[in-house]
C-alpha positions, 0 to 999 in steps of 0.5 A: 176040433170043435166047430166055430160058433159065432159070438157077438165078440167075433164080428158081424152076423150077415142076414140076407132077405131080412126085410120080412119073415124069418130073416127079419125076426132072426135079425131082431132076435140076434140083435136082442142077444147082443150081436151086430147084425148086417141086413140085406134086402132090396126094400130100403124102407123096410130095412130102415124100419127094422133098424129103428125097431132094433135101436133099444136092443143090446146089439145093433142093425146095419142096413145094406141095400142089395140084390142077391141075384147080382154077384158084383153087388154081393161082392161089394156088400161083403167088402163093405161089411168087412171094411166098415163094421168088422169081419163077417163071423156068421152068414145066414143065407136066407133070401128066397122066393116062392113061385108056383110051378104047375104042370098044366102051366109050365113056363121058363120065367118061374124056374129062372126067377126061382133059381136066380134067387134061391140058388144062384143068389145063395152062391153069389153071397157064399163065394165072397163070404167064404173067401174072407172066412177062409183067410181068417181060418174060421167062420159060420155059414147057414143055408136056409132051405125048406122041407120042400127040398126033401121031396117033390110036392105038387105046385113046388117044382121050381121052389122045391128043386131050388131048395133041394139044390141048397140041401145038396150044396150044404151037404157037399160043402160041409166036407171041405169047409169044415176042414177050413174052420168054417162051420156049415149048417142047414136050416130046413123049416116047415110052414112058417107064417110069413108073406110067402105063405100069407096068400096060401088058401089051404091048411098048413099043418104045424105052421109056426110064427116067424118069431118061433122060427127065429127062436129055433134058428137062433138056438140052432146057430149056437150048436155044433149041429149041421141040421136045424130043422123044425117043426120036428113032427113034420120033419120026421114025416118028410124024412121018413117018406123019402125012405119009401119006394116011389109007389108008396111015396106018391100014395102017401103024398096023395093021402096027406094032400087029400083029393084037392089035386086029383082034378086040377084046372089051369089057373088053380092055386099052388098046393101045400109046400113048406116055405120060409 
């Protein structure tokens, strides 16, 4: 049986973390294609600006303030979409944050906040979305992870670990959810020019604009593929490196990163990592 692929006539696309970056660009892209898009974030003013920008488009933007770290809030959000605007045909679980986690300055807060948004925030949205989709017998869910989830990178111990968990979660749930008629997809971007990467002081190879990322994701969402990853050159390098024994992995990582991480001092900035 062919996987379910959401079309505008099937219902609503729900995008979390849509006030900026990839989420915002994707919401506009899908609205332009005629979809009704429900957007969730904590920044009400930014969501209203997004809604206004989408007014001339073929589709529409529906604003729902919400905090993905609040499970009850996400239950109410999904219920509100379903009751007021139609079934959630596609959920793009995109909300995420990046907080540097450096070995010389480890603290609980960085890990707790990273996992609260990047992992538990996804689960808080996933559970009610799946419940409604399962009742209908079809749906589509896209987990937005990162190439940082493929392997450990300096400065990304919290971010990378949370994104690696999403990769494992999507792979694991693919088995059961596909049997229920719910098409599962995993989005793994490399470097994208967003507010998350704006303060990076290092060179970000193969960096894409948020619009380019949105175009790639929108195209992938219309396919039966599980994996939506880009840019391809960076994806191939990341996946090939994970096939290496650790002695070679760390050597190659050091080569790509250069000498900037050899002698670090407390207070220096985080090192390169792919971020949405």
